[in-house]
C-alpha positions in Angstrom: -58.1 77.7 -10.5 -59.1 81.1 -9.2 -61.9 83.2 -10.6 -61.7 86.8 -9.5 -64.3 89.5 -9.7 -63.6 92.5 -12.0 -63.4 94.8 -8.9 -61.0 92.3 -7.2 -63.1 92.2 -4.1 -64.4 88.7 -4.5 -63.0 85.3 -5.7 -63.9 81.7 -6.1 -61.3 78.9 -6.2 -61.7 75.3 -7.4 -59.1 72.6 -7.4 -59.3 68.9 -8.1 -57.8 66.5 -5.7 -57.8 62.8 -4.9 -56.6 59.7 -6.6 -57.9 57.6 -9.5 -60.4 55.8 -7.2 -61.7 58.9 -5.5 -61.6 62.3 -7.2 -63.3 65.3 -5.9 -62.9 69.1 -5.7 -62.1 71.6 -3.1 -64.1 74.8 -3.6 -63.6 78.1 -1.7 -65.0 81.6 -2.0 -64.6 84.9 -0.4 -66.8 87.9 -1.0 -66.1 91.4 0.4 -68.9 93.8 0.1 -67.2 96.6 2.1 -70.0 96.5 4.7 -69.9 92.7 5.0 -67.7 89.7 4.3 -68.7 86.2 3.5 -66.6 83.1 2.9 -67.0 79.4 2.5 -65.2 76.2 1.8 -66.0 72.5 1.1 -63.1 70.1 0.7 -65.1 67.3 -0.8 -67.5 68.2 -3.7 -68.3 66.0 -6.6 -69.5 67.6 -9.8 -71.9 65.9 -12.3 -71.6 66.0 -16.1 -68.3 67.7 -16.1 -67.4 67.0 -19.7 -70.7 68.4 -20.9 -70.2 71.5 -18.8 -66.7 72.1 -20.2 -68.2 71.9 -23.7 -71.0 74.3 -22.8 -68.6 76.7 -21.3 -66.5 76.6 -24.4 -69.5 77.3 -26.6 -70.5 80.2 -24.2 -67.4 82.1 -25.3 -69.0 82.8 -28.7 -72.7 82.3 -27.8 -73.6 84.4 -24.8 -77.2 83.2 -25.0 -76.1 80.0 -23.3 -76.0 79.7 -19.6 -73.5 76.9 -18.7 -74.1 75.5 -15.2 -72.2 72.8 -13.3 -74.2 71.0 -10.5 -72.5 69.2 -7.6 -73.1 67.5 -4.3 -74.7 69.3 -1.4 -76.4 71.7 -3.8 -73.0 73.2 -4.9 -73.1 74.8 -8.4 -71.3 77.1 -10.8 -73.1 79.1 -13.4 -71.9 81.6 -16.1 -74.2 84.0 -17.8 -74.4 87.2 -19.8 -74.9 90.5 -17.9 -76.8 93.5 -19.2 -74.0 95.1 -21.1 -72.7 93.5 -24.3 -69.4 92.0 -22.9 -70.5 91.5 -19.2 -70.0 88.0 -17.9 -71.5 87.1 -14.5 -70.5 84.1 -12.4 -72.7 82.6 -9.7 -71.7 80.0 -7.2 -73.2 77.9 -4.4 -70.9 76.1 -2.0 -73.0 73.6 -0.1 -72.4 71.1 2.7 -74.3 69.1 5.2 -73.9 67.8 8.7 -75.7 64.6 9.7 -74.7 64.5 13.4 -78.1 65.8 14.7 -81.5 64.1 14.7 -82.0 65.9 11.3 -79.5 66.7 8.6 -78.4 70.4 8.7 -77.6 71.9 5.4 -75.3 74.9 4.9 -74.7 77.2 1.9 -72.7 80.2 0.9 -73.7 81.7 -2.5 -73.0 84.7 -4.5 -72.7 86.4 -7.9 -70.0 88.6 -9.3 -68.8 90.0 -12.6 -65.7 88.5 -14.2 -63.4 89.4 -17.0 -64.5 87.6 -20.2 -60.9 86.8 -20.9 -60.9 84.4 -17.9 -63.3 82.0 -19.8 -60.5 80.5 -22.0 -58.4 79.4 -19.1 -61.5 78.1 -17.3 -62.4 75.9 -20.4 -58.8 74.6 -20.4 -59.0 73.8 -16.6 -62.4 72.0 -16.8 -61.4 70.0 -20.0 -58.3 68.9 -18.1 -60.3 67.5 -15.1 -60.6 63.8 -15.3 -63.5 63.2 -12.9 -66.0 60.7 -14.1 -69.1 62.9 -14.2 
């Protein structure tokens, strides 16, 4: 499932993979600011309370006072919230990961926020309700 910014310069992608015993998500993002470009990927993120998030996201379609947020491993997260204008919907993400091969754990993050088309919300609800991760 790809979430694209309204200006089409940024995107976030999430896909579920794995089998019944080990289900996780691949998350990727690319942000092009014109004067800078950022991207990140983690191929093994687990999200918590997925069913509750899907229900909150569904309610957010009609109640923009809500702020549905999905938390995951390595500090990864997705959050939807109302912008300043009446129909503005903003999407924030964090893609986190960690490397434990040094004497200390090194943590890495790519994060950003961009505006999305509110019409995207319906397909996102369908996607998240269809995910069968135990969260």
